[in-house]
Residue, then its C-alpha position, 0 to 999 in steps of 0.5 A: m097774317r094768317l087770319i081764320i074767322l071762326a064766328l059764322f057758326g051757321s056755315f060751319c060744320l053744325t048742320g047739313k050732311a057729314q063729310v068724312i075725310k080721314p077716319f081716327e084709327s079707320f073709324k067710319i061715321f055711319k047714319s042709322g035713321d037719324k042718328y049717327g054713330y061710328q064703325l070700326k073695319g065694318q063693325e059698330v063700335i059706337p052705337a048710332r045715338y047722336s044727332y050729329a057726329t065729326q071725325f075724330s080730331k086730336g083724339l076726340a070727336l065732336v058730337k050733337l046729343d040733345e041739342k048740346w055739343g060735346y067731345i067724346d074719346s074712341s070708346g065713345n065715353w064723354s072727354i067733354t060733356p055736351r053743354f055747348d050751343m055750338a062748337q067746333p072740332f080741335n084745331g091743335e090743342y084748342a077748340i072754339v065754342s059757344k054758349y049763350g050766343k057768346i064765343g070762347m075757347i076751351d083746351q082738351k080737358g074742357d076748361f076755358v082758356i078764353k072765356a065765352a065772352y066775345s062775338n068773334i075770334t080770329e088768330d095769326w101764328n102768334n095770337y089769338y084776337v078776341w072781338d066785342g063788336e068792333l072793340q078788339g083784344v089779343q091773347d098770346k098764344k105762348s104765354g097766354h097773357l090776355i088783353p081784354a077786348k076794349y080797344d079799337q086798335i091794337r099794335f106791337q112794338s118788340k115786346l110792347t102792345i100799344a093799345r088804343m081806346p075808343n077815347s084816343l087814349y093808349d094803354i100800354y102793356y109788356e108781355g100781356r102786363k098793363i104797365i102804363s094807363n091812359v097815355d095821351r100819345d102813341i109810343p114811337y119806336r125811338d122812345f122804347h129802348r128794349l135793352e135798357r127797358t125804359v119808355i118815354a111816354s106822356q099823360n095829360g100833355k106831360y112826359g116821363v120816363f118809365h122803366l118796365t120793372d121800376g115804375w115811373i123814374i122820371p115823372t110825368k111833368y115835362g114838356k118833351i123827353e128825348r134821348i141823347s146818345t152816349p155810348d160807353y159811358t158809366d152810370p155812376h149809380t149802376s156802374k154799368n155802361m149805358d147808351y144814352i142819357f135823357v134831356a128833359h124839357s120844362a116846356d114843349y115847343i110853342r108857337p105863339e098864338d097872338d103875335p100879329f108879326w109871327d114870321g112863322e118860325t117856332e119859338m120856345t120857352d124852355t128849361v132843360r135837366f139832364f138825367y142818367s138813363g136810371g132816372q137820377a138828375i145829372s146836375e140840379i141846375s136847370f139850364d136855358r139851353y144846350e148844345v151836343r157836339e156829336q163827332t164820329d171821331e169819339g165814342n163818348f158823345a156825353g163829353f160834348i154837352t155844353a149848357w147855358k145858365g144866364n151868362k155861365r157856360y157849363t160842359s160836361n166832363q167824361n163822368l157827365d159831371f157839369e162843370e162851369s167852363r172858363f172857355l168860350n167853346i170847348i171840343s173833344h177830338l180823339s182823346w183830347y180836349i180843346g178849350e177855346g178861351s177868349d185870349k188862348t187855346i188850351i190842349m188838355n188831355r182826357y181828364k181835362f189836364p192842360i198839356d199846351s197852349f196856342d193862340l188857336a188849335m183846331p182839328l186838321k180841316e181838309l180844304y177842297l178846291d174847285p179844279e176849274t175855277g180854284e175857288l175854295w170849297d166848304e172845309e170838312m173836319i179830317v176824322g180820326e187823326p192825331f194832328l191839330i193845326v195850331h196857330k200863334g200871333k194876331q190875325e194879321n201876322r198869324k203863323s201856323a204849323i201842325y201839332d201831334l197830340v201823340l208826341q205833344e209837340v209841333v212837328s212842322p216848321w212854323f209857316e205864314g198864314k192860315l193852313w189846311a190839309s188833305r190826308e193821304i195813305n201811301s203803299l208803304g203804310q205812311i200817312s202824308y198830308v198836303y197843307d196849303t197856306d192862304k198868305s200869297e194870292e196864288g196859295n202856297k203848298g207843302f207836304f210833310v210825312q207822319g213819322m218823318e222829321v222832314g217836310t217841304p217848305i211852303q212854296y209849291q202852287l200845284f201838286a199831284d196825287d202820291q205815285t205808288l211804286p211797291n216794287n222798291g218801297r217808296f213813291y213820288r210827288v210832283m210839286h211846282n216851285s213857285k220860286t223857281n218856276k220849275d216842277d221839283v219831283f220828290m221821292i218818299g222812301l220809308k225813312e227819307i224824302a229826297q228830291v229827284g230833281s227839278y225840270d221845266k215840266a214834270y207830270t204824273s200820269t194821272q195828270v195827264s187827261k183829256d177833256s170833253i163835254t156831253y149834253d143830256e136830253f134836255g141840252e144840259p151840259t156835263f164836263n167830263r174828264t178822262n185820265l189818258f194813262k191807265r198806270d202811275f209814272v212821272i213824265i218829265q219835259d225838259k228843253g223840249k224833250y221827254a223823259l220818264i220815271s218808271q215805277q220802280g225808279q228807272r229813269t230815261m234821258a230827256i231825248y224823246d220827241t213825243i210821248i203816246q197813249n198805248t191801249h195796253k195799261e203798262f205801256v206808252n209808245i215813245k217817239r224820236d227821229g220819226k221811229y216808235g218804241l215802247f216804255h215799259v212803266v213799271s219796270g222802265k225797260t225800253i224798246v228803242p224807237a226803231y219802228d215806222q208805227t205805233l206799237e201795240v201790245e197783246t196779252t195772253i194768260d197762261g192761267s196764273v202769269r200774264i205775258d205781253v208780246v208785241p208782234i212785229n210784221l215787216e215786209n221782209e221779216s216777222y217776229y215778236l217782242t217781249s215786253e222788254g225789248s227781246k226778239f222771238l219767234c213764237g209763243y209760250e205754247d210752242v216753246y219746248v226744252e230741247k237736248l243740245k250738245g253740252g246741255y239743254g236749251l229752248a227751241c221753238n215748235t218748227e210747225k208753228a214757227i214763222n221762220d226756221q227753228f230757232i233757239q231761244a236761250e243762249g245756252p246750253y245749260k246744265n239742267l232746265k226744267l219748266g217751273n209751275s207757270l208755263n213761261i218760267y224755266l229753272a235753269q242751272d248754269k255750267k257752274k252749278k248755280w241755278g237762276m230762272i229764265d222766261y220762255t224767250g231765254e231772257i234771264v230773269l232771275p240771276f244765276n246766283y243761287k245753290r237751288i230752286e225748287e217749287a214752294n207749296i205757296e200760292i196767292y190768289e192773282m200771284g200764282r205759285f212761288y219758288s223756294v230760292y237757296q243761297g247756301k245749305k239753310k238760307v231760303g228765300l222766295a220768287n213769285s211766279k214771274g221770277q222776281l225776288v220778293v223774300f231775299p234769301e237769308y232765312e232758316q224757314v219761309e212759310q205761308l201765314k194762315n189766319e185764326w181759321g187756317d186759311p192762307m194769307p198773302a203774307f209769309v212767316v219767316k225764321k231767323n236765328k230761331k225767331y220769327g217775322v212776317i213779310d207781305y206777298q210784294g217783299h214788304g216787312i210786317l214785322p222783324a224776325e225778333f219774336e218767339k211766335v207770330e200769328c194772324t189774331y184777326s182777319d176780315n175776308l183777307k182785306a184787313s188783318l191783325i198780325t201779331g208777334y209774341k216776346s218772352d217779356d209778354l210784350i205784343y207787337a201788333r200790326k194792321f195789315n191791309l192787301e192795298t195799304p200794308n204795314i199801317y200801324l205798329f202797336p206795341l202791346k202787352g197780354y193777350s188781344f183780340v179785335r171787336g168792330e174798329s177796336a183792338f183790346i188788350l189785356n195786360h197784367g190786370i189792365i185792359e187797353e182798347y185802341d182804335f183799329n184804324t188810327g193806333l190811338l189809345l182809346r181807354r185804359q181801365s183795370t179789370e176790376k170792373f170793365e165791360i166790352k159791348g157786343e150785339m146781344f150781350n156784353i163781355f164783363v170782366e171782374k177781378g181779373k176774369f171774364g163773363a157774359i152779361n145781358k143788356d140789363g146786367k144780368v149774368l149770363v155767364p159767370a166770371i170764371y174765364d181767364f180770357a174771353e172774346f166774341f166769336d165773329g159771325r155767331e153773336e149769341v157765342m163767346i170764346g172763353f179760355e180757362k186754364g188753357v183750354k178753349y171753350y165755345i159758350y152760348v151765353e143764353d144758357n151757358k152750355r160750353y163745348t171744347e174745341q173738339e166738341w164744337 
């Protein structure tokens, strides 16, 4: 705070010799005898008749005449007649003056803006502080509102001013106007809701709720009032979406004073009542106690209130009406309710209409196991999943299954015992669940995949994490079969689960680890586990020999004696008959064991593509191996295209070659040219077919294509891409490593761009005049069956909403994520936009809100009256038209737009569409701009 002390007039410029700092319009103060005047360019313009004079400030000069102070203009005329005992020059628009020993403040007309009634005046950037001895008041510089100097402490809280009186009571001001007097407690931050304009305050030891304009909406007669967060419930009295309700307690928490056996815990004699945010009672019943279940997978917390009156239990519904409940407990999960009765559990929709019943039903709870002891850790609910674990039968004969709330049916077999589950998302966008039963002593496990009517039986003991295999669209899981004592390997694809085989032992690479113990400075041990392999693949042990399954699904025979970790993350050393070779864990290609020592892989970078080479140094020969086992003599930077008899081939620079000149490509090729990366060459064979070779001469893309050319497509870390043509109009894409990622069957392939025109890591494809989307790894996001496709929302390229439009106005939207693409497909209608974690869809007078992460429908409501909450304002829909309102319900932008959405990154701006024209609207003043103007 910048404070300027203005009360010490004795040391101010009222005595002593005048100091000329900077003359006003070149005025200079001069002295004649004991009087002062002003000169301009050496000529006297204002006679020396003042006993004191100061420089001009804001066009006025402070002077003293006949023991009084006043202000003159540049002509020497009195602008403010001398009538003050002491005064200061103008500082800005105001000046401090004194009369009869009291200080005040005047404007340039001489009128008091703060009357001369104070002992001191200080200021900061926003306020003037007035003092009457030790008591203070405050005046807002902008509005001029004055709070009198009768308080010993003043603090500000948003637009509230909380002033404490010497008797320790408080007065509460709002924008300079006193709204509440004699409050006996300070107002904590949580008790003032600025947007809804309510204050929880107490007088004479009793609490109430004060509205800034409506006054006391809940009278001060309660021992305690608290606010419960209930986002997005609609107040039936105002038809507004509100953020909270009030809970009023008849008494505060009471500590017994005369109980000699009091154990230190608080007792409470209390009843509670519930009020809407406008102060109207929700229920006339005073409940003995209540409970709120605040679960993060549901927006409307108000649906979770359970209250008791005597032996009767009541629960609130979606509209906050309390109903006597026939359930012992009720849980809200996503858009469903689960009611636990004395004999049955009822599954109900959001309107509490029963859809199914079981002996017991609960949302999925994940079971955590101690990896060392195998003991169970705490259970934790798996949030946001549309699945329940349902049970039938009594405790001793219980059977369990997994129930899909969307399909409203059991989607797994019935298993013996109690189930737990853990949730995983694989690279195909599928969600799989590993479940566990407690029926046997060891614990048996299985898994199923969302969207597949298949799963493994509950007969497995050990399981590993999913193994991501993006190149061929599948992943592996290894589980131990408790019946056969074998390890079963499963392959999970887009539409099926297949068992690969059963082996003595099978491991994922993440299971192969090294344990160690470190000690801190106090000697306390810490257990450490380090994975030995850096990439995911499957290791098989059968009859004492090892085999491997690569990420692409390539398998070796079980013929190797040892598998050894390599420092390079994509390779492992394999050993057979005392000789070493390499296994490429991504592709499965093998360098046959023929070397006396382990092989270390070196990596070089050409700016966009990584090249892996193995240097071999023998007594009589030295050469390089490619990562796939091809022999060559020099690196990519020393390879060039050479004219040969009958065509072109690759040669090695003789100065840098380890041996003599070496033609690396089989060739000759009819055409051969370097591509857009230093190790890929575009080649045409004698049959005039095009393919790709790398700088070692190895074919990386077969010679099957009419032509190959550089595409105007580039993706971070993947380099540039090549257009691959098959026939006259069939085109696909190959990446900078020569891998075919889009099969050449399309009329057109272009890079997808987001709503700002930035390139995305996906491609728009056209087939039979219809459009679709494929990601950079070749996975299909949307099939080529849409009139138009676009990226309607993106978050720093990490998560996007890809939408496809059909002539029937249907929208198909898919969430797209670089790490886990193809997660959820929404068959939607109308126009869409994303706000926070929700996707909003306008569909012929109906707005639907979907969870952006799960794809579940959260709410559906008519556009006759609808609100979508923002940070600074809400979008509201009235009779099918869109506008903006503030938190108090005041209309900021009239509902005239055909559609509206929030402007990402600019919280004060709304985007509106009117008759096909897009506008950017500042909601506070309703000023709008077209795209060109913006």
